C-alpha positions in Angstrom: 88.9 83.4 109.2 87.9 86.9 109.9 89.8 88.6 112.4 89.0 91.6 114.8 91.7 94.7 114.1 94.9 95.3 116.4 93.7 92.1 118.3 97.2 91.5 119.2 96.9 95.2 121.9 97.4 92.8 124.6 100.5 91.6 123.0 101.7 94.8 122.7 101.2 96.2 126.1 103.1 92.9 127.4 106.1 93.4 125.0 105.9 97.2 126.1 106.0 96.4 129.9 108.4 93.1 129.3 110.9 96.1 128.2 110.8 97.6 131.4 109.8 100.4 130.4 107.2 101.2 133.2 106.9 104.7 132.6 104.4 103.6 130.1 101.6 103.5 132.7 102.0 107.1 133.6 99.7 109.9 131.3 101.0 111.1 128.6 101.9 114.5 128.8 101.5 117.5 125.9 99.5 115.1 123.3 97.3 116.9 120.7 94.3 114.7 119.2 93.2 114.8 115.8 89.7 116.2 115.4 89.3 116.2 111.5 86.7 114.0 110.1 88.9 113.1 106.6 87.6 109.8 105.7 91.1 109.0 104.3 92.5 108.9 107.9 89.8 106.3 108.9 88.9 105.4 112.7 86.6 102.8 111.7 88.6 99.3 111.4 87.4 96.6 109.8 87.6 93.0 109.9 89.4 91.5 107.1 89.2 87.8 105.7 92.6 86.5 105.9 93.0 84.7 102.5 95.9 81.7 101.3 95.9 80.6 97.6 97.9 78.2 96.1 98.3 80.0 92.7 96.6 83.7 92.2 96.0 86.6 93.9 95.0 90.0 93.5 94.7 92.6 97.0 93.2 96.1 95.8 91.4 98.9 97.6 87.8 97.7 96.4 86.1 94.5 95.9 84.8 95.3 92.6 88.1 95.8 91.7 89.5 92.8 93.1 87.0 90.3 91.4 87.6 91.7 88.0 91.5 91.1 88.5 90.6 87.8 89.4 88.1 86.8 86.6 91.1 87.9 84.6 94.0 85.8 85.9 91.3 82.6 85.8 90.2 83.7 82.1 94.2 83.2 81.3 95.4 86.8 81.9 98.7 87.3 83.4 99.5 89.6 86.4 99.8 92.7 84.3 96.6 92.5 82.5 94.8 91.5 86.2 96.7 95.1 87.9 95.5 97.2 85.1 91.9 95.6 84.7 91.8 96.6 88.4 92.4 100.1 88.2 89.9 101.1 85.5 87.6 99.7 88.0 89.0 101.4 90.7 88.3 104.6 88.3 84.8 103.7 88.7 84.3 102.6 92.5 86.9 104.9 93.8 87.2 108.0 92.1 88.3 109.6 94.7 91.6 108.0 94.3 93.3 107.4 90.8 91.8 107.2 87.3 92.4 108.2 83.7 92.9 111.5 84.8 95.5 110.8 87.2 99.0 108.6 86.8 100.8 106.2 88.9 103.7 103.8 89.2 104.6 100.2 88.8 107.0 97.2 89.3 106.3 94.4 87.2 109.0 91.3 88.5 108.7 88.3 85.2 109.4 85.2 86.6 110.9 83.5 83.7 113.3 86.1 83.6 114.3 86.9 87.5 113.8 90.6 86.5 111.8 93.2 87.5 111.1 96.3 85.6 109.4 99.5 86.9 107.0 102.1 84.8 107.0 105.7 85.2 103.2 107.7 84.3 103.9 110.5 86.3 102.2 113.7 85.2 104.2 116.2 83.5 103.7 120.1 83.8 102.1 122.1 80.8 104.6 124.2 78.7 103.3 127.3 79.7 103.3 127.1 83.4 105.8 128.1 85.6 107.6 128.0 88.8 105.8 130.5 91.2 102.0 130.0 89.9 101.0 128.6 93.6 102.6 132.1 95.0 100.5 135.0 96.1 101.0 138.5 95.5 103.0 138.2 98.8 105.0 135.7 97.3 104.0 133.0 100.1 102.6 130.0 99.1 98.3 130.0 98.5 96.7 128.7 101.0 96.8 124.4 100.3 92.8 123.3 100.9 90.5 124.1 99.0 92.7 126.9 97.4 95.5 125.4 95.6 94.2 121.8 95.1 91.1 122.9 93.3 90.0 124.2 89.6 92.3 123.3 86.1 95.3 125.6 87.4 96.6 122.5 89.6 96.4 120.0 87.0 99.3 118.0 85.4 98.8 116.2 81.9 97.8 112.7 82.6 99.8 109.7 82.7 98.3 106.5 83.8 97.0 105.6 80.7 99.6 105.9 78.7 101.8 104.0 81.8 99.0 101.4 81.4 99.3 100.9 77.5 102.8 100.5 78.1 102.9 97.8 80.6 100.4 95.9 78.4 102.9 96.3 75.0 105.9 95.0 77.1 104.3 92.3 80.1 100.7 92.2 78.7 99.1 89.3 77.0 95.4 91.0 76.7 94.5 94.2 74.9 93.7 97.2 76.2 90.2 96.7 75.2 90.1 93.3 77.2 91.3 95.4 80.3 89.0 97.8 79.8 85.6 95.3 79.7 84.6 94.7 83.5 84.8 98.7 84.6 82.4 99.7 81.0 80.0 97.0 82.6 80.2 98.5 85.8 80.0 101.9 85.0 77.2 101.7 82.7 75.0 99.0 85.2 76.2 101.1 88.2 76.9 100.1 92.1 75.8 101.0 95.2 78.3 103.7 96.8 79.8 102.2 99.6 81.0 104.1 102.8 83.9 105.9 102.7 83.2 107.5 99.0 80.0 108.7 100.5 81.9 109.6 103.5 84.9 111.4 101.4 82.1 113.0 99.3 80.2 114.9 102.1 83.9 115.9 103.5 84.5 117.6 99.5 80.7 118.6 98.9 81.7 122.1 99.2 84.9 122.1 96.5 83.3 119.7 94.5 79.6 121.4 94.1 81.7 124.6 92.3 81.8 122.2 89.3 78.9 121.4 87.6 79.6 118.3 85.8 80.8 117.3 89.2 78.1 117.5 90.6 76.2 116.0 87.9 78.2 112.7 88.5 78.6 112.4 92.2 75.4 114.3 93.6 71.6 113.7 93.8 68.7 115.4 92.0 67.9 117.2 95.3 71.5 118.6 95.1 73.4 116.5 97.8 76.3 114.2 97.6 75.5 110.7 96.8 74.9 109.0 100.2 75.9 105.3 101.3 74.1 102.6 99.5 72.5 105.2 96.1 73.4 103.5 92.9 76.0 105.3 91.4 75.7 105.1 87.6 78.5 106.7 85.2 78.0 106.6 81.7 79.9 109.4 80.2 82.9 107.2 82.0 81.6 104.7 80.4 81.8 106.3 77.0 85.2 107.0 77.8 86.0 103.8 78.5 84.7 102.6 75.3 86.3 105.0 73.0 89.8 104.0 74.5 88.5 100.3 74.0 87.9 100.7 70.5 90.6 103.6 69.4 93.3 103.2 72.1 95.1 106.0 73.7 95.1 108.1 71.1 91.1 108.8 71.6 92.8 110.5 75.1 95.8 112.2 74.4 94.8 113.5 70.4 91.4 112.9 70.3 87.9 114.2 71.3 88.8 113.2 75.0 91.7 115.3 75.5 90.0 118.4 73.5 87.5 118.3 76.3 89.7 118.0 78.8 92.0 121.1 77.9 88.5 122.5 77.6 87.9 121.4 80.9 91.1 123.1 82.5 91.3 126.0 80.6 87.5 126.9 81.2 87.1 125.9 84.7 85.3 128.4 86.7 87.5 128.0 89.7 91.3 128.8 89.2 91.6 128.2 84.9 94.9 126.3 83.6 96.8 126.7 80.7 97.3 122.9 79.6 97.1 122.9 76.0 96.2 120.3 73.1 99.9 119.9 72.4 101.0 119.7 76.3 98.4 116.3 75.9 99.6 115.2 72.9 103.4 115.1 73.9 103.3 112.7 76.9 105.1 109.6 77.3 105.2 106.9 80.1 108.8 105.6 80.4 110.4 102.8 81.5 113.0 103.4 83.8 115.6 101.1 85.7 114.4 99.6 89.0 116.3 101.1 92.4 117.9 98.1 94.0 118.7 97.5 97.7 119.0 95.6 100.1 118.0 95.0 103.6 119.6 92.0 106.2 119.9 89.0 103.6 116.9 90.3 101.5 116.9 92.1 97.9 114.4 94.7 97.6 113.0 97.1 94.0 111.2 99.6 93.9 110.6 102.9 91.7 113.2 105.3 91.5 113.2 109.3 90.6 110.6 110.9 90.0 109.4 108.9 93.0 111.2 109.5 96.3 109.7 105.9 97.5 112.3 103.5 96.7 115.4 105.3 97.2 113.9 106.4 100.9 112.4 103.8 102.1 115.9 101.7 101.5 117.9 104.7 102.7 115.4 104.0 106.1 116.3 100.7 106.2 119.9 100.8 105.3 120.1 103.1 108.3 118.3 100.8 110.4 120.5 97.8 109.4 123.3 99.4 110.9 121.5 98.8 114.9 120.6 95.6 116.8 116.9 94.8 116.8 114.9 96.4 119.6 114.5 93.5 122.7 111.5 95.1 122.8 109.5 94.1 120.0 108.6 96.8 117.2 106.5 98.1 119.1 109.0 99.6 122.1 109.7 103.0 123.0 113.4 101.6 121.7 112.3 100.4 118.1 109.9 103.3 117.7 112.9 105.8 118.6 115.4 104.1 116.2 112.9 104.1 113.5 112.2 108.1 114.1 115.7 109.2 114.1 116.4 106.8 111.0 113.3 108.4 109.3 114.3 111.8 110.0 117.5 111.0 108.0 116.6 110.0 105.2 113.8 112.5 104.7 116.2 115.1 104.9 118.0 113.7 102.1 114.3 113.2 100.2 113.8 116.8 101.0 117.3 118.2 99.4 118.1 115.8 96.4 114.8 114.2 95.4 113.0 115.5 92.0 112.5 115.0 88.3 116.0 112.9 87.2 115.1 114.3 84.0 115.6 117.9 84.9 117.9 118.0 87.9 120.6 115.7 89.3 119.5 113.0 91.5 121.8 110.6 93.5 120.3 108.0 93.2 122.8 105.2 93.7 124.3 107.3 96.9 121.1 108.1 98.3 121.1 103.9 99.2 124.7 103.1 99.5 125.7 101.2 101.8 128.5 103.0 102.7 127.1 106.6 102.9 124.1 105.2 105.6 127.2 103.5 107.4 128.4 106.9 107.8 125.6 108.7 108.4 124.4 106.0 111.3 128.0 106.3 113.0 127.4 110.2 113.2 124.1 110.0 115.0 123.8 109.1 118.8 120.8 106.7 118.4 119.5 106.6 122.0 119.8 110.6 122.1 116.6 112.8 122.4 115.8 114.2 118.9 118.1 116.9 117.6 118.5 118.9 114.8 118.6 117.0 111.5 120.6 117.5 108.2 120.7 116.5 104.6 124.2 114.6 104.1 125.9 114.7 100.9 125.7 111.2 99.4 127.9 110.0 96.6 127.3 111.7 93.6 125.6 114.9 95.2 128.4 117.4 94.8 126.4 120.7 94.3 122.6 119.4 94.1 119.7 120.1 96.0 118.6 122.7 98.2 116.8 122.2 101.7 113.0 122.2 101.4 110.2 122.8 103.7 107.8 120.0 104.2 105.3 118.9 101.3 101.4 118.9 101.6 101.2 115.4 99.3 97.8 114.1 99.5 96.8 110.8 101.0 94.2 109.9 98.6 95.8 107.1 96.1 95.3 103.8 95.6 97.5 100.4 95.6 97.2 97.3 93.7 99.4 94.4 94.2 98.8 91.1 92.2 100.6 87.4 91.6 99.5 85.3 88.9 100.1 81.1 88.4 103.4 82.2 86.3 105.1 83.7 89.1 104.7 86.9 87.4 104.1 89.6 90.5 102.8 93.1 89.9 103.0 96.0 92.6 101.4 99.3 91.0 100.3 102.6 93.1 97.7 105.2 91.4 97.0 107.9 92.5 94.8 111.7 91.2 96.6 113.1 94.6 93.8 115.0 96.8 90.8 112.9 97.2 88.8 114.0 94.3 91.9 115.5 92.6 91.0 119.3 91.2 87.4 118.6 91.8 87.4 119.3 87.8 85.2 116.1 85.9 85.6 116.0 82.1 82.3 117.3 80.8 81.1 114.4 78.5 83.4 112.1 79.7 83.0 111.7 83.1 86.5 111.2 84.9 88.1 113.4 87.4 91.3 114.9 87.0 94.3 115.4 89.6 95.7 118.0 91.2 99.4 117.1 90.7 101.1 120.1 90.7 100.6 120.8 94.1 103.3 118.2 94.8 105.9 120.5 93.7 108.3 122.5 96.3 105.3 125.0 98.2 108.4 127.5 97.8 109.9 126.7 95.1 113.5 128.8 95.6 115.3 129.3 98.7 116.1 132.9 100.4 118.9 133.5 97.7 116.3 132.6 94.6 117.8 129.2 93.8 115.5 126.7 92.6 115.0 124.2 94.6 115.1 119.9 92.6 111.3 119.5 93.4 110.6 123.3 91.6 107.4 123.3 89.2 109.0 123.7 86.2 107.4 123.0 82.3 107.5 119.1 81.1 108.7 118.3 84.4 107.3 115.4 86.7 106.4 116.4 90.4 108.3 114.1 93.1 106.0 111.6 94.8 106.6 109.1 97.9 104.7 106.3 96.1 106.8 103.2 96.9 105.5 100.1 95.3 108.0 97.4 96.5 109.4 94.0 95.2 111.1 92.2 98.1 113.1 89.0 97.2 115.1 86.3 99.7 117.9 84.3 97.8 116.7 85.5 94.3 113.2 84.0 95.1 110.3 86.4 95.4 108.7 87.0 99.1 106.6 90.1 99.0 105.1 92.3 97.0 103.4 95.8 98.8 102.6 99.3 98.4 100.5 101.9 100.2 98.5 105.4 99.2 99.4 107.8 102.2 101.0 110.7 100.5 104.5 111.6 102.1 104.2 108.9 104.7 103.7 105.9 102.2 107.5 105.4 102.3 107.4 105.0 106.3 104.0 102.5 106.2 105.9 100.6 103.6 108.5 100.8 105.8 107.4 100.0 109.0 105.9 96.8 107.3 108.8 95.5 105.8 110.8 95.7 109.4 107.9 93.8 110.9 107.5 91.6 108.6 111.7 91.0 107.8 113.0 91.7 110.9 110.3 90.6 113.1 108.7 87.3 111.8 104.8 89.2 111.9 102.2 87.6 109.8 101.7 90.0 107.2 98.1 90.7 107.7 99.3 91.3 111.4 102.0 93.6 110.3 99.4 95.7 108.1 96.9 95.7 110.4 99.1 97.1 113.6 99.2 100.7 114.7 101.2 103.0 112.4 104.1 105.3 114.3 105.1 108.2 111.5 106.9 111.0 112.1 106.9 114.7 110.2 110.1 117.0 111.7 109.5 116.3 115.5 106.2 115.3 115.7 105.4 111.6 116.0 101.9 110.5 115.4 100.7 107.4 117.2 97.5 105.6 116.4 95.7 104.1 119.4 96.8 101.7 121.2 100.1 102.7 121.1 98.8 105.7 122.5 97.4 103.4 125.4 99.8 102.1 127.3 101.5 105.2 128.2 104.4 105.0 125.5 103.6 108.6 124.7 105.5 109.9 127.5 108.5 107.8 127.0 109.4 109.3 123.8 108.1 112.9 124.7 111.2 112.5 127.1 113.2 111.4 123.9 112.5 114.7 122.2 109.1 113.9 120.8 106.5 115.4 120.1 103.5 113.2 120.1 100.3 113.0 118.3 97.6 110.6 118.4 96.3 110.7 115.3 94.4 107.8 112.8 96.5 107.3 109.9 94.9 107.0 106.2 97.4 104.3 104.9 95.7 101.9 102.3 98.5 99.2 102.1 98.1 95.9 100.2 100.4 93.3 99.6 101.3 89.3 99.2 103.2 87.3 100.9 104.8 84.5 99.0 105.5 81.4 101.3 108.6 79.5 100.8 106.1 76.4 100.0 105.1 78.7 97.5 101.4 79.6 98.6 100.1 83.2 98.6 99.2 85.1 101.9 97.0 88.2 101.9 97.9 91.5 103.6 94.5 94.1 103.6 94.6 97.5 105.3 91.7 97.0 107.2 91.5 101.4 107.5 89.6 101.7 104.0 87.6 98.9 101.9 90.0 96.6 100.2 89.5 92.7 100.0 91.7 90.6 98.8 91.1 87.0 97.1 92.4 84.3 94.5 92.7 80.7 93.4 
């Protein structure tokens, strides 16, 4: 059944009126509208297919990737095999968001063992990098866009391929070479450029045009970015995939692909970097313990540090759990104000404590501790206007962490959710950071490199010269907000979910969890509903939330309201009590759900 996005607009307005918020009918004061044309903040919401299946399902950011994943499932592959197959296809058809030159995190649930596992494929810092490498002569951060993000200096050692190989070795049933075949065919034969890819190319044309190898892939013979519908063939990317299929990950990390990658970083015409082949050869993907949380009778699993996703999502939910549900529903001023209050507390702790746990002490257990959340909640007047927010001191955090300025984590990421016929589940979020990453395509091999080093603290030291938890350092993994999440009820999986969206990922995922688990919304409705997110004291609302007078109420509660499109790409699967699988596809992007 095809449904129009935000089809419940009338119900939303009715709920607001039912909550007796008469002020919602007044014109909103002081609103700031967004004018940027960044395609990651999509203003065009598609109608999507709601899919229900009996056995298996894949939900990804592009139809080509979803179909490849489902074909892998039909041929006997499991959820891990299918998710990795989808990721290689996404490298070809959604190159601005993820791929060989980037990294990611994955949550795997094995039904036979009733156990969750998490994998860390986050990029690492080259050995020659320094904490101050993104500061100008005046000691202030270099301008983020386009200066800091562009060129070889911003490139971290890629981790996605090592993570995929580790996932297949530990949990898969197919070889790496088998998972690469659909992407090889698509890269060689080509595909029509989608509207979203074409818009991203137009948006970043000046930045990308600085790199000859990048122009060769994404620009036409007249020197223009490829337009929607143009056939994009990527023979060099296919060559890279074939080499990896034949020789394994060492073709990338120790072989000719790696040599070309290092040369591209060091010889970049813009901001050359200092990566070496030793940096590349030393990279390892890691299996880390999952973070476990609970919320109103549900059990949740997610990715721990260096991702701040699970700790901050679960901390936010712990705070909300101390409060009764808002009578006006999830889109009432009361509900949004409480969500913002909880998010600001959770993000304050995130900014102080979260970093690479192999290099800084991170109080992971303390951040998701229920007693700590109760203590934080008791000190907050939940219905008062927004006030100053400071980090707390969770158990295990004595002496750790320093406050951090707002980060600049990008929205150009992708998420894959897969369920197979055996009950195994995968949620994996992968990225090259900014759209098109650093802008650098590796000559001869056709893939983009990340700009992940810009995810470190923009100001690595505080006023007294002390390094922050997320300060850049050699060998370190940058903090992330990626939040692939698994939800169970009484030991039975009920939801697998994740999203792109930079630092807002945490709130996108938490919003959907609240809407589904607290208010019983169908997953698709919860995903396509308008977002409300906060940064500092600025609360960003998508329409139609801004159309019913709601901003006036929030402004009276101390919010600085901004009407803004938001670049989520939420993709999830809800598992019903009868075992049926129900899709959730974000209409803000070009994803698809399919299965059988």
